[in-house]
Structures are given as structure tokens and as C-alpha cells.
N, CA, C and O atoms as a GROMACS GRO file, in nm:
protein
  532
    1MET      N    1   0.085  -0.117   0.000
    1MET     CA    2   0.000   0.000   0.000
    1MET      C    3   0.089   0.123   0.000
    1MET      O    4   0.195   0.124   0.064
    2TYR      N    5   0.048   0.229  -0.071
    2TYR     CA    6   0.126   0.351  -0.081
    2TYR      C    7   0.037   0.470  -0.049
    2TYR      O    8  -0.075   0.480  -0.100
    3ASP      N    9   0.086   0.559   0.033
    3ASP     CA   10   0.021   0.685   0.064
    3ASP      C   11   0.125   0.793   0.032
    3ASP      O   12   0.243   0.761   0.018
    4LYS      N   13   0.085   0.917   0.022
    4LYS     CA   14   0.176   1.023  -0.020
    4LYS      C   15   0.312   1.018   0.050
    4LYS      O   16   0.415   1.027  -0.016
    5ASP      N   17   0.314   1.004   0.178
    5ASP     CA   18   0.440   1.005   0.253
    5ASP      C   19   0.457   0.882   0.342
    5ASP      O   20   0.534   0.883   0.437
    6LYS      N   21   0.382   0.776   0.308
    6LYS     CA   22   0.385   0.656   0.390
    6LYS      C   23   0.372   0.535   0.299
    6LYS      O   24   0.290   0.534   0.207
    7GLU      N   25   0.451   0.433   0.326
    7GLU     CA   26   0.438   0.306   0.255
    7GLU      C   27   0.411   0.197   0.357
    7GLU      O   28   0.472   0.195   0.464
    8ILE      N   29   0.320   0.106   0.324
    8ILE     CA   30   0.282  -0.001   0.417
    8ILE      C   31   0.295  -0.134   0.345
    8ILE      O   32   0.249  -0.151   0.232
    9PHE      N   33   0.360  -0.230   0.413
    9PHE     CA   34   0.381  -0.364   0.358
    9PHE      C   35   0.338  -0.468   0.461
    9PHE      O   36   0.365  -0.453   0.580
   10TRP      N   37   0.272  -0.572   0.415
   10TRP     CA   38   0.240  -0.685   0.501
   10TRP      C   39   0.362  -0.776   0.511
   10TRP      O   40   0.436  -0.792   0.414
   11ILE      N   41   0.383  -0.834   0.628
   11ILE     CA   42   0.482  -0.940   0.647
   11ILE      C   43   0.402  -1.069   0.646
   11ILE      O   44   0.311  -1.087   0.727
   12GLU      N   45   0.436  -1.158   0.555
   12GLU     CA   46   0.361  -1.282   0.542
   12GLU      C   47   0.451  -1.403   0.563
   12GLU      O   48   0.569  -1.402   0.529
   13LEU      N   49   0.394  -1.506   0.619
   13LEU     CA   50   0.460  -1.634   0.638
   13LEU      C   51   0.360  -1.742   0.599
   13LEU      O   52   0.251  -1.749   0.655
   14GLU      N   53   0.398  -1.824   0.504
   14GLU     CA   54   0.309  -1.930   0.455
   14GLU      C   55   0.173  -1.873   0.414
   14GLU      O   56   0.068  -1.927   0.448
   15GLN      N   57   0.177  -1.763   0.341
   15GLN     CA   58   0.060  -1.694   0.287
   15GLN      C   59  -0.036  -1.643   0.395
   15GLN      O   60  -0.155  -1.623   0.369
   16LYS      N   61   0.016  -1.621   0.516
   16LYS     CA   62  -0.065  -1.566   0.624
   16LYS      C   63   0.001  -1.436   0.673
   16LYS      O   64   0.122  -1.432   0.696
   17LYS      N   65  -0.080  -1.332   0.689
   17LYS     CA   66  -0.029  -1.204   0.737
   17LYS      C   67   0.005  -1.216   0.886
   17LYS      O   68  -0.080  -1.247   0.968
   18ILE      N   69   0.133  -1.189   0.917
   18ILE     CA   70   0.178  -1.200   1.056
   18ILE      C   71   0.236  -1.069   1.110
   18ILE      O   72   0.271  -1.059   1.227
   19GLY      N   73   0.245  -0.969   1.022
   19GLY     CA   74   0.302  -0.844   1.067
   19GLY      C   75   0.288  -0.735   0.964
   19GLY      O   76   0.229  -0.753   0.857
   20LEU      N   77   0.345  -0.621   0.998
   20LEU     CA   78   0.329  -0.502   0.918
   20LEU      C   79   0.457  -0.418   0.924
   20LEU      O   80   0.519  -0.407   1.030
   21ILE      N   81   0.495  -0.360   0.811
   21ILE     CA   82   0.604  -0.262   0.806
   21ILE      C   83   0.542  -0.132   0.757
   21ILE      O   84   0.473  -0.129   0.655
   22VAL      N   85   0.568  -0.024   0.829
   22VAL     CA   86   0.522   0.107   0.787
   22VAL      C   87   0.644   0.197   0.775
   22VAL      O   88   0.719   0.214   0.871
   23ILE      N   89   0.664   0.255   0.656
   23ILE     CA   90   0.772   0.350   0.635
   23ILE      C   91   0.710   0.489   0.638
   23ILE      O   92   0.624   0.521   0.556
   24HIS      N   93   0.752   0.571   0.733
   24HIS     CA   94   0.703   0.708   0.747
   24HIS      C   95   0.800   0.802   0.677
   24HIS      O   96   0.919   0.773   0.665
   25ASP      N   97   0.750   0.914   0.631
   25ASP     CA   98   0.832   1.013   0.562
   25ASP      C   99   0.908   0.950   0.445
   25ASP      O  100   1.026   0.977   0.425
   26SER      N  101   0.839   0.867   0.369
   26SER     CA  102   0.903   0.791   0.261
   26SER      C  103   0.955   0.880   0.149
   26SER      O  104   1.044   0.838   0.074
   27SER      N  105   0.902   1.001   0.134
   27SER     CA  106   0.952   1.090   0.030
   27SER      C  107   1.074   1.170   0.078
   27SER      O  108   1.142   1.234  -0.001
   28ASP      N  109   1.100   1.165   0.206
   28ASP     CA  110   1.213   1.236   0.265
   28ASP      C  111   1.342   1.156   0.244
   28ASP      O  112   1.336   1.036   0.216
   29THR      N  113   1.456   1.221   0.255
   29THR     CA  114   1.583   1.149   0.243
   29THR      C  115   1.621   1.077   0.373
   29THR      O  116   1.717   1.001   0.377
   30ILE      N  117   1.543   1.103   0.480
   30ILE     CA  118   1.568   1.037   0.609
   30ILE      C  119   1.435   0.979   0.660
   30ILE      O  120   1.370   1.039   0.746
   31PRO      N  121   1.395   0.863   0.607
   31PRO     CA  122   1.269   0.802   0.653
   31PRO      C  123   1.286   0.732   0.788
   31PRO      O  124   1.398   0.704   0.831
   32LEU      N  125   1.174   0.706   0.852
   32LEU     CA  126   1.174   0.621   0.971
   32LEU      C  127   1.066   0.517   0.954
   32LEU      O  128   0.986   0.526   0.861
   33PHE      N  129   1.061   0.418   1.041
   33PHE     CA  130   0.971   0.306   1.019
   33PHE      C  131   0.920   0.245   1.148
   33PHE      O  132   0.971   0.271   1.257
   34ASP      N  133   0.816   0.164   1.132
   34ASP     CA  134   0.763   0.078   1.239
   34ASP      C  135   0.758  -0.063   1.184
   34ASP      O  136   0.724  -0.084   1.068
   35ILE      N  137   0.792  -0.158   1.267
   35ILE     CA  138   0.771  -0.300   1.234
   35ILE      C  139   0.686  -0.357   1.347
   35ILE      O  140   0.719  -0.342   1.464
   36ARG      N  141   0.578  -0.421   1.310
   36ARG     CA  142   0.488  -0.486   1.408
   36ARG      C  143   0.474  -0.633   1.370
   36ARG      O  144   0.446  -0.666   1.255
   37LEU      N  145   0.494  -0.719   1.468
   37LEU     CA  146   0.474  -0.862   1.448
   37LEU      C  147   0.373  -0.913   1.549
   37LEU      O  148   0.373  -0.871   1.665
   38GLU      N  149   0.286  -1.003   1.505
   38GLU     CA  150   0.194  -1.061   1.602
   38GLU      C  151   0.274  -1.148   1.700
   38GLU      O  152   0.381  -1.198   1.668
   39GLU      N  153   0.220  -1.162   1.817
   39GLU     CA  154   0.289  -1.228   1.929
   39GLU      C  155   0.350  -1.363   1.892
   39GLU      O  156   0.465  -1.388   1.925
   40LYS      N  157   0.274  -1.449   1.825
   40LYS     CA  158   0.324  -1.584   1.796
   40LYS      C  159   0.435  -1.586   1.691
   40LYS      O  160   0.500  -1.689   1.673
   41ALA      N  161   0.457  -1.474   1.621
   41ALA     CA  162   0.563  -1.466   1.519
   41ALA      C  163   0.694  -1.414   1.576
   41ALA      O  164   0.796  -1.414   1.508
   42ARG      N  165   0.692  -1.370   1.700
   42ARG     CA  166   0.812  -1.310   1.761
   42ARG      C  167   0.910  -1.417   1.809
   42ARG      O  168   0.873  -1.529   1.842
   43GLY      N  169   1.038  -1.377   1.810
   43GLY     CA  170   1.143  -1.467   1.859
   43GLY      C  171   1.185  -1.574   1.761
   43GLY      O  172   1.250  -1.671   1.799
   44LYS      N  173   1.150  -1.557   1.635
   44LYS     CA  174   1.181  -1.659   1.533
   44LYS      C  175   1.271  -1.604   1.422
   44LYS      O  176   1.292  -1.671   1.321
   45GLY      N  177   1.325  -1.484   1.440
   45GLY     CA  178   1.412  -1.425   1.339
   45GLY      C  179   1.340  -1.352   1.227
   45GLY      O  180   1.403  -1.303   1.134
   46ILE      N  181   1.208  -1.344   1.236
   46ILE     CA  182   1.130  -1.279   1.131
   46ILE      C  183   1.153  -1.128   1.133
   46ILE      O  184   1.158  -1.064   1.028
   47GLY      N  185   1.167  -1.071   1.251
   47GLY     CA  186   1.194  -0.928   1.262
   47GLY      C  187   1.326  -0.891   1.197
   47GLY      O  188   1.336  -0.789   1.129
   48GLU      N  189   1.426  -0.974   1.216
   48GLU     CA  190   1.557  -0.951   1.156
   48GLU      C  191   1.547  -0.957   1.003
   48GLU      O  192   1.601  -0.870   0.933
   49LEU      N  193   1.478  -1.057   0.951
   49LEU     CA  194   1.459  -1.068   0.806
   49LEU      C  195   1.384  -0.947   0.751
   49LEU      O  196   1.419  -0.894   0.646
   50ALA      N  197   1.281  -0.905   0.822
   50ALA     CA  198   1.201  -0.790   0.780
   50ALA      C  199   1.285  -0.663   0.779
   50ALA      O  200   1.276  -0.582   0.687
   51LEU      N  201   1.368  -0.645   0.882
   51LEU     CA  202   1.451  -0.526   0.892
   51LEU      C  203   1.559  -0.524   0.783
   51LEU      O  204   1.589  -0.419   0.728
   52LYS      N  205   1.616  -0.639   0.754
   52LYS     CA  206   1.715  -0.646   0.646
   52LYS      C  207   1.650  -0.616   0.511
   52LYS      O  208   1.707  -0.546   0.428
   53TRP      N  209   1.529  -0.670   0.489
   53TRP     CA  210   1.456  -0.641   0.366
   53TRP      C  211   1.428  -0.491   0.356
   53TRP      O  212   1.449  -0.430   0.252
   54LEU      N  213   1.379  -0.434   0.466
   54LEU     CA  214   1.344  -0.293   0.470
   54LEU      C  215   1.464  -0.204   0.439
   54LEU      O  216   1.453  -0.109   0.362
   55THR      N  217   1.577  -0.233   0.500
   55THR     CA  218   1.699  -0.155   0.478
   55THR      C  219   1.741  -0.162   0.331
   55THR      O  220   1.773  -0.059   0.271
   56GLN      N  221   1.741  -0.281   0.275
   56GLN     CA  222   1.774  -0.300   0.133
   56GLN      C  223   1.674  -0.222   0.045
   56GLN      O  224   1.715  -0.154  -0.049
   57TYR      N  225   1.549  -0.232   0.076
   57TYR     CA  226   1.444  -0.165  -0.001
   57TYR      C  227   1.465  -0.013   0.000
   57TYR      O  228   1.462   0.051  -0.104
   58ILE      N  229   1.486   0.043   0.119
   58ILE     CA  230   1.501   0.188   0.130
   58ILE      C  231   1.629   0.238   0.064
   58ILE      O  232   1.626   0.336  -0.010
   59PHE      N  233   1.741   0.171   0.090
   59PHE     CA  234   1.867   0.218   0.032
   59PHE      C  235   1.880   0.186  -0.116
   59PHE      O  236   1.972   0.237  -0.181
   60SER      N  237   1.793   0.105  -0.170
   60SER     CA  238   1.794   0.077  -0.314
   60SER      C  239   1.697   0.167  -0.390
   60SER      O  240   1.686   0.158  -0.512
   61HIS      N  241   1.629   0.254  -0.318
   61HIS     CA  242   1.533   0.346  -0.378
   61HIS      C  243   1.603   0.439  -0.476
   61HIS      O  244   1.716   0.480  -0.451
   62PRO      N  245   1.539   0.472  -0.588
   62PRO     CA  246   1.602   0.560  -0.687
   62PRO      C  247   1.641   0.698  -0.629
   62PRO      O  248   1.744   0.754  -0.668
   63VAL      N  249   1.560   0.751  -0.537
   63VAL     CA  250   1.596   0.876  -0.470
   63VAL      C  251   1.684   0.836  -0.351
   63VAL      O  252   1.638   0.774  -0.256
   64LYS      N  253   1.809   0.874  -0.358
   64LYS     CA  254   1.906   0.831  -0.256
   64LYS      C  255   1.865   0.875  -0.116
   64LYS      O  256   1.843   0.994  -0.090
   65LYS      N  257   1.857   0.779  -0.028
   65LYS     CA  258   1.826   0.805   0.112
   65LYS      C  259   1.958   0.818   0.188
   65LYS      O  260   2.052   0.743   0.162
   66ILE      N  261   1.965   0.911   0.282
   66ILE     CA  262   2.086   0.937   0.358
   66ILE      C  263   2.100   0.839   0.475
   66ILE      O  264   2.207   0.785   0.500
   67ARG      N  265   1.989   0.818   0.544
   67ARG     CA  266   1.988   0.735   0.664
   67ARG      C  267   1.846   0.687   0.690
   67ARG      O  268   1.750   0.738   0.633
   68ILE      N  269   1.835   0.588   0.777
   68ILE     CA  270   1.705   0.535   0.820
   68ILE      C  271   1.704   0.543   0.972
   68ILE      O  272   1.800   0.503   1.038
   69GLU      N  273   1.596   0.594   1.027
   69GLU     CA  274   1.585   0.608   1.172
   69GLU      C  275   1.478   0.516   1.227
   69GLU      O  276   1.380   0.484   1.160
   70ALA      N  277   1.499   0.474   1.352
   70ALA     CA  278   1.402   0.390   1.422
   70ALA      C  279   1.398   0.432   1.568
   70ALA      O  280   1.500   0.466   1.628
   71TYR      N  281   1.279   0.430   1.624
   71TYR     CA  282   1.261   0.459   1.766
   71TYR      C  283   1.189   0.340   1.828
   71TYR      O  284   1.098   0.282   1.769
   72THR      N  285   1.232   0.304   1.948
   72THR     CA  286   1.166   0.195   2.018
   72THR      C  287   1.168   0.225   2.168
   72THR      O  288   1.248   0.305   2.216
   73ARG      N  289   1.078   0.161   2.240
   73ARG     CA  290   1.079   0.177   2.385
   73ARG      C  291   1.207   0.117   2.441
   73ARG      O  292   1.259   0.018   2.390
   74SER      N  293   1.257   0.178   2.547
   74SER     CA  294   1.382   0.132   2.606
   74SER      C  295   1.371  -0.010   2.661
   74SER      O  296   1.472  -0.080   2.670
   75ASP      N  297   1.252  -0.054   2.697
   75ASP     CA  298   1.235  -0.188   2.751
   75ASP      C  299   1.209  -0.293   2.643
   75ASP      O  300   1.187  -0.410   2.676
   76ASN      N  301   1.210  -0.254   2.515
   76ASN     CA  302   1.189  -0.350   2.406
   76ASN      C  303   1.325  -0.408   2.365
   76ASN      O  304   1.379  -0.376   2.259
   77THR      N  305   1.376  -0.494   2.450
   77THR     CA  306   1.508  -0.554   2.430
   77THR      C  307   1.518  -0.630   2.300
   77THR      O  308   1.622  -0.624   2.233
   78ALA      N  309   1.415  -0.701   2.261
   78ALA     CA  310   1.419  -0.780   2.137
   78ALA      C  311   1.440  -0.690   2.016
   78ALA      O  312   1.521  -0.720   1.929
   79MET      N  313   1.367  -0.579   2.010
   79MET     CA  314   1.382  -0.488   1.896
   79MET      C  315   1.518  -0.420   1.899
   79MET      O  316   1.580  -0.401   1.794
   80ARG      N  317   1.563  -0.382   2.017
   80ARG     CA  318   1.693  -0.317   2.028
   80ARG      C  319   1.805  -0.411   1.983
   80ARG      O  320   1.899  -0.369   1.916
   81LYS      N  321   1.793  -0.537   2.019
   81LYS     CA  322   1.890  -0.638   1.977
   81LYS      C  323   1.887  -0.658   1.826
   81LYS      O  324   1.991  -0.670   1.761
   82THR      N  325   1.767  -0.661   1.771
   82THR     CA  326   1.750  -0.678   1.626
   82THR      C  327   1.808  -0.560   1.550
   82THR      O  328   1.878  -0.578   1.450
   83LEU      N  329   1.781  -0.439   1.596
   83LEU     CA  330   1.836  -0.320   1.531
   83LEU      C  331   1.989  -0.326   1.529
   83LEU      O  332   2.052  -0.300   1.427
   84HIS      N  333   2.047  -0.358   1.642
   84HIS     CA  334   2.194  -0.367   1.651
   84HIS      C  335   2.248  -0.475   1.558
   84HIS      O  336   2.346  -0.453   1.486
   85LYS      N  337   2.184  -0.590   1.559
   85LYS     CA  338   2.226  -0.702   1.475
   85LYS      C  339   2.223  -0.667   1.326
   85LYS      O  340   2.301  -0.720   1.247
   86CYS      N  341   2.134  -0.577   1.288
   86CYS     CA  342   2.117  -0.538   1.148
   86CYS      C  343   2.198  -0.413   1.111
   86CYS      O  344   2.176  -0.354   1.005
   87GLY      N  345   2.291  -0.373   1.196
   87GLY     CA  346   2.382  -0.263   1.163
   87GLY      C  347   2.339  -0.125   1.209
   87GLY      O  348   2.408  -0.027   1.182
   88PHE      N  349   2.227  -0.116   1.278
   88PHE     CA  350   2.182   0.012   1.329
   88PHE      C  351   2.264   0.049   1.453
   88PHE      O  352   2.304  -0.038   1.530
   89VAL      N  353   2.288   0.178   1.471
   89VAL     CA  354   2.367   0.229   1.583
   89VAL      C  355   2.275   0.306   1.677
   89VAL      O  356   2.192   0.386   1.634
   90LYS      N  357   2.291   0.281   1.807
   90LYS     CA  358   2.214   0.357   1.905
   90LYS      C  359   2.269   0.499   1.908
   90LYS      O  360   2.387   0.520   1.939
   91GLU      N  361   2.183   0.597   1.877
   91GLU     CA  362   2.227   0.735   1.868
   91GLU      C  363   2.167   0.824   1.975
   91GLU      O  364   2.215   0.936   1.997
   92GLY      N  365   2.064   0.777   2.041
   92GLY     CA  366   2.004   0.865   2.141
   92GLY      C  367   1.917   0.790   2.240
   92GLY      O  368   1.859   0.687   2.209
   93TYR      N  369   1.910   0.845   2.358
   93TYR     CA  370   1.825   0.793   2.464
   93TYR      C  371   1.736   0.909   2.508
   93TYR      O  372   1.785   1.010   2.558
   94LEU      N  373   1.607   0.894   2.489
   94LEU     CA  374   1.514   1.001   2.519
   94LEU      C  375   1.432   0.967   2.643
   94LEU      O  376   1.356   0.870   2.644
   95ARG      N  377   1.448   1.046   2.745
   95ARG     CA  378   1.380   1.019   2.871
   95ARG      C  379   1.233   1.057   2.862
   95ARG      O  380   1.199   1.165   2.812
   96GLN      N  381   1.147   0.969   2.911
   96GLN     CA  382   1.002   0.990   2.915
   96GLN      C  383   0.948   1.043   2.782
   96GLN      O  384   0.879   1.145   2.779
   97ALA      N  385   0.980   0.974   2.675
   97ALA     CA  386   0.944   1.021   2.541
   97ALA      C  387   0.842   0.932   2.469
   97ALA      O  388   0.806   0.960   2.355
   98TRP      N  389   0.796   0.826   2.535
   98TRP     CA  390   0.702   0.732   2.470
   98TRP      C  391   0.579   0.724   2.558
   98TRP      O  392   0.578   0.656   2.660
   99GLU      N  393   0.474   0.794   2.516
   99GLU     CA  394   0.352   0.801   2.597
   99GLU      C  395   0.244   0.710   2.542
   99GLU      O  396   0.221   0.704   2.421
  100HIS      N  397   0.178   0.640   2.631
  100HIS     CA  398   0.069   0.550   2.593
  100HIS      C  399  -0.065   0.616   2.624
  100HIS      O  400  -0.073   0.710   2.702
  101GLU      N  401  -0.170   0.563   2.561
  101GLU     CA  402  -0.304   0.617   2.581
  101GLU      C  403  -0.348   0.611   2.727
  101GLU      O  404  -0.425   0.695   2.773
  102ASP      N  405  -0.298   0.511   2.801
  102ASP     CA  406  -0.336   0.497   2.942
  102ASP      C  407  -0.262   0.595   3.033
  102ASP      O  408  -0.283   0.593   3.155
  103GLY      N  409  -0.176   0.679   2.976
  103GLY     CA  410  -0.104   0.778   3.055
  103GLY      C  411   0.034   0.734   3.100
  103GLY      O  412   0.112   0.815   3.150
  104SER      N  413   0.066   0.606   3.083
  104SER     CA  414   0.200   0.560   3.122
  104SER      C  415   0.304   0.617   3.024
  104SER      O  416   0.276   0.637   2.906
  105VAL      N  417   0.424   0.641   3.077
  105VAL     CA  418   0.530   0.701   2.997
  105VAL      C  419   0.656   0.618   3.012
  105VAL      O  420   0.692   0.575   3.121
  106PHE      N  421   0.723   0.595   2.899
  106PHE     CA  422   0.846   0.516   2.896
  106PHE      C  423   0.958   0.595   2.831
  106PHE      O  424   0.934   0.693   2.760
  107ASP      N  425   1.079   0.553   2.857
  107ASP     CA  426   1.193   0.609   2.786
  107ASP      C  427   1.196   0.549   2.646
  107ASP      O  428   1.144   0.440   2.624
  108SER      N  429   1.256   0.621   2.553
  108SER     CA  430   1.266   0.578   2.415
  108SER      C  431   1.412   0.579   2.371
  108SER      O  432   1.493   0.655   2.425
  109VAL      N  433   1.446   0.496   2.275
  109VAL     CA  434   1.582   0.489   2.224
  109VAL      C  435   1.577   0.509   2.073
  109VAL      O  436   1.492   0.452   2.004
  110CYS      N  437   1.670   0.591   2.023
  110CYS     CA  438   1.678   0.618   1.880
  110CYS      C  439   1.795   0.540   1.820
  110CYS      O  440   1.907   0.544   1.872
  111TYR      N  441   1.769   0.470   1.711
  111TYR     CA  442   1.871   0.397   1.637
  111TYR      C  443   1.869   0.447   1.493
  111TYR      O  444   1.766   0.495   1.445
  112ALA      N  445   1.982   0.436   1.425
  112ALA     CA  446   1.985   0.473   1.283
  112ALA      C  447   2.096   0.396   1.212
  112ALA      O  448   2.191   0.348   1.274
  113ILE      N  449   2.079   0.385   1.082
  113ILE     CA  450   2.184   0.331   0.996
  113ILE      C  451   2.204   0.432   0.884
  113ILE      O  452   2.107   0.484   0.828
  114ILE      N  453   2.329   0.460   0.852
  114ILE     CA  454   2.358   0.554   0.744
  114ILE      C  455   2.397   0.476   0.619
  114ILE      O  456   2.451   0.366   0.626
  115ARG      N  457   2.369   0.536   0.505
  115ARG     CA  458   2.395   0.471   0.377
  115ARG      C  459   2.539   0.421   0.366
  115ARG      O  460   2.563   0.308   0.324
  116ASN      N  461   2.634   0.506   0.403
  116ASN     CA  462   2.776   0.467   0.395
  116ASN      C  463   2.805   0.338   0.471
  116ASN      O  464   2.872   0.248   0.420
  117ASP      N  465   2.755   0.330   0.593
  117ASP     CA  466   2.777   0.209   0.674
  117ASP      C  467   2.714   0.087   0.608
  117ASP      O  468   2.774  -0.020   0.605
  118TRP      N  469   2.593   0.104   0.557
  118TRP     CA  470   2.524  -0.008   0.492
  118TRP      C  471   2.600  -0.055   0.369
  118TRP      O  472   2.620  -0.174   0.349
  119GLU      N  473   2.644   0.041   0.286
  119GLU     CA  474   2.718   0.006   0.164
  119GLU      C  475   2.851  -0.062   0.194
  119GLU      O  476   2.893  -0.153   0.122
  120ASN      N  477   2.918  -0.018   0.300
  120ASN     CA  478   3.050  -0.070   0.334
  120ASN      C  479   3.050  -0.176   0.442
  120ASN      O  480   3.155  -0.223   0.485
  121GLN      N  481   2.930  -0.213   0.488
  121GLN     CA  482   2.916  -0.313   0.595
  121GLN      C  483   3.002  -0.275   0.716
  121GLN      O  484   3.074  -0.359   0.771
  122THR      N  485   2.993  -0.149   0.757
  122THR     CA  486   3.067  -0.098   0.872
  122THR      C  487   2.968  -0.038   0.972
  122THR      O  488   2.848  -0.035   0.948
  123ARG      N  489   3.022   0.008   1.082
  123ARG     CA  490   2.940   0.072   1.184
  123ARG      C  491   3.020   0.191   1.239
  123ARG      O  492   3.114   0.172   1.316
  124THR      N  493   2.983   0.312   1.200
  124THR     CA  494   3.053   0.432   1.244
  124THR      C  495   3.006   0.468   1.384
  124THR      O  496   2.886   0.488   1.406
  125PRO      N  497   3.099   0.477   1.480
  125PRO     CA  498   3.058   0.514   1.616
  125PRO      C  499   3.016   0.661   1.624
  125PRO      O  500   3.064   0.743   1.546
  126ILE      N  501   2.929   0.692   1.717
  126ILE     CA  502   2.886   0.830   1.735
  126ILE      C  503   2.978   0.900   1.835
  126ILE      O  504   3.050   0.835   1.911
  127LYS      N  505   2.974   1.031   1.834
  127LYS     CA  506   3.054   1.112   1.927
  127LYS      C  507   2.964   1.149   2.044
  127LYS      O  508   2.907   1.258   2.048
  128LEU      N  509   2.953   1.059   2.137
  128LEU     CA  510   2.860   1.079   2.249
  128LEU      C  511   2.910   1.184   2.347
  128LEU      O  512   2.832   1.265   2.397
  129ASP      N  513   3.039   1.184   2.374
  129ASP     CA  514   3.094   1.275   2.475
  129ASP      C  515   3.189   1.377   2.413
  129ASP      O  516   3.298   1.399   2.466
  130ASP      N  517   3.149   1.438   2.300
  130ASP     CA  518   3.239   1.531   2.234
  130ASP      C  519   3.251   1.665   2.306
  130ASP      O  520   3.348   1.738   2.286
  131LEU      N  521   3.154   1.698   2.391
  131LEU     CA  522   3.159   1.821   2.469
  131LEU      C  523   3.122   1.789   2.614
  131LEU      O  524   3.054   1.690   2.641
  132PRO      N  525   3.167   1.872   2.706
  132PRO     CA  526   3.132   1.843   2.847
  132PRO      C  527   2.992   1.883   2.886
  132PRO      O  528   2.954   1.869   3.002
  133TYR      N  529   2.912   1.933   2.791
  133TYR     CA  530   2.775   1.974   2.822
  133TYR      C  531   2.679   1.928   2.716
  133TYR      O  532   2.559   1.953   2.725
   0.00000   0.00000   0.00000
């Protein structure tokens, strides 16, 4: 499915829909995304396959993309592990930045992969402590 600035793809296994990929800001040079898997599909490597497909899809786009960003709750260890495994670098930790409808608030973590790293199969470290403030 395609919308002006959003692309949506089903994740299927054995011809059954088990998840969803949503690319936000798809016309921008720096898109971000969501991956959702139903509970019974988790922990089987499907998220990793989906993320690798997504990265290939975005960086193979005719309009050159600079980077891909992802945000996840700090307690979503599985997604954080998957992002790291797929070459994404943790670039930020946002305190109380993920609010739920019930009023609960969680910390959020920002990950990204840059085109250069993807093309060269490298991981450029960030300058976390470049200034004392």
C-alpha cells in the first residue's frame, strides 16, 4: 500500500499475514519506520529478516536516502537487539518520550543506519561525549 508520505507492507509467512512494516516520511531522504509482528511470530528471526529487507528496499530506492531512523521503547530488548544485529547504531536515549493512551510514559531509544555504513558493511561510532555539556 502507498500513501503520499507513507508506505505499508504486510509481512507474510506461509501466505498468512503475521506483521506489518510502515515507512514514514518515505519521500524524505531520512525516513523512519515501524515494524509490528503478532505475538506468535516473535522470537523466530522474522523481525531480523524484515529489517534487512526494509533496509535494502530503502537504500535501493532511486531517490538516494541518507539514513534510516528507528525509535523503540527502552524496555523493548528484542527490537533493540534486532536493530543492533542489522547494523543500526544507538544514537540517542530520550527520557520519558514514549507516551501511551493509558497515561504511562516510557523512555525511548533512537537507532539509525547511514547509507555509507550499509554500503561498506561498517558501523561508524557516534561522538557521544564530544563536549562536556
